[in-house]
Steps between C-alpha positions, in 0.01 A plus 500: 500500500635842403533725809282809501699821534338749735376812324474849647165555670568856617782757497514741793691827500617565859345804668690737727369501858628631833516257795654477845622833635530641147664243271429547130484169314353325196205269577381233257224365728267539673367773270173564323643297208619193692392418853595150612684252278453222758716424705677835454368808678738785416802573283708819533816617324684755713806711431598845381797720424354749750543388864208723599278246323580224751703606807186545716459123469248277667504557878371229735170356375300176539417209267280192534396219268764549229863454400716786373795451265762773452764459228773760463676607180704784652519708816391359833203457731551487877231310685396391847191324631306398809636143504860614540634509144714793392748562222561650158440348159697624199538438126395146410371415848148373576282537808201264523279579800202291607276732704266219605292594804674834538826688478619859526793602284679799353679534166725801442663529155826677424733550203832327431719698260194711424282206393198332661259264323302187574165327511241392754249223444218401737393135493177378657491234770228233494234520771657213694830691530385860545544476878824304492807618690691780323820392326785661314753395236785730398695376200832665403580549134776239507248231601262558209525234229640650179550315170468519122181328380576545129737712291445862601255408779635552853280423802509590868261252663361618832230239563377197306663252264629560147696252287614297801599806704325611821470843657609554863161619633293202616179411681265746325132400485427649156757270331654806333770541240688832504771552237708799395558442126772682303476468121755586234360657182261254327550237773197289596394396850283188471390290796197289600270611782221290655158543345267697724781699662502878462800632304614864498791661316630839610726660240730763651778533240484501121222361281347154457308343215196277541326306226548530125853613411367620165302761692790612719408868480162444665603213731811663652448665838750730678573513873351557746203269451329213680355211297228271633510181296217267401504136605712253309794266528801727457631855476702621204627857478766661277702817552478751216720790395769432759543330839204474735439407862181386669358320799300185433270414791249218536289352777212266575169685548336463843145524357381642833312821577713789624419812700762775499560792729831674434783271617259224607356235268262251656205297373209685665402843628464352850867394497606852403284647778665260747842609375417868555367421847827327591697801377296727725520283811867409461463126433595505129859394564548179697844417634 
């Protein structure tokens, strides 16, 4: 049987928003164009040549019911949380935080040699794990699996399995794959993904071509852009007009109802109301 290549269902142009204490960033979702590509809840691309766009950072704030993934390209983010973790992640490092039943944390970005750039992804937790104990994985750049998949196709594999290689982040409920893909001009990234899993591609450097090469002018998309792919057996994407770089992210949908309120994502309104009550009465964080 010939594998079905996933086609583009939707292309999202990131929108500038201001979050935290005044951080200007590009948001691909949730927006009025794309809300919830299950199991993923939020995707932000942060970074600027102007430190005033990010130095105010994200002072101490709560989360419940989700996992947050921060991946740095340049600069640094200093963090600390209510379960005793503290440190700084820099270029190539990853921070994967499972908020579970509740955590308070702070993330304060800063430049290195004038540069600061990275991404944050929020991943849903299934109902059975939303009140699990908080957990934290910090992965240095040197521990991330890096290899050449094909000529001109270089991968940094953060989580999941590709071509017999495994990423260092483990134990994630959504069965995710998270890959940083660097493509030489006209190189092709092709890889199977399980049917039924959500697949996103975030292009942040260069241009990529989907579909008919004979219609390259209309099928070539420049960065920055997020692609939500249709279902199928595999992903195939080609760089066009020079090198390109993108994140390829997939996960197994939860197929559960969600109820959001800012940094909290639960399954019902009642669970959100209970969360807010615990914040008010001081029982949100349990030692």
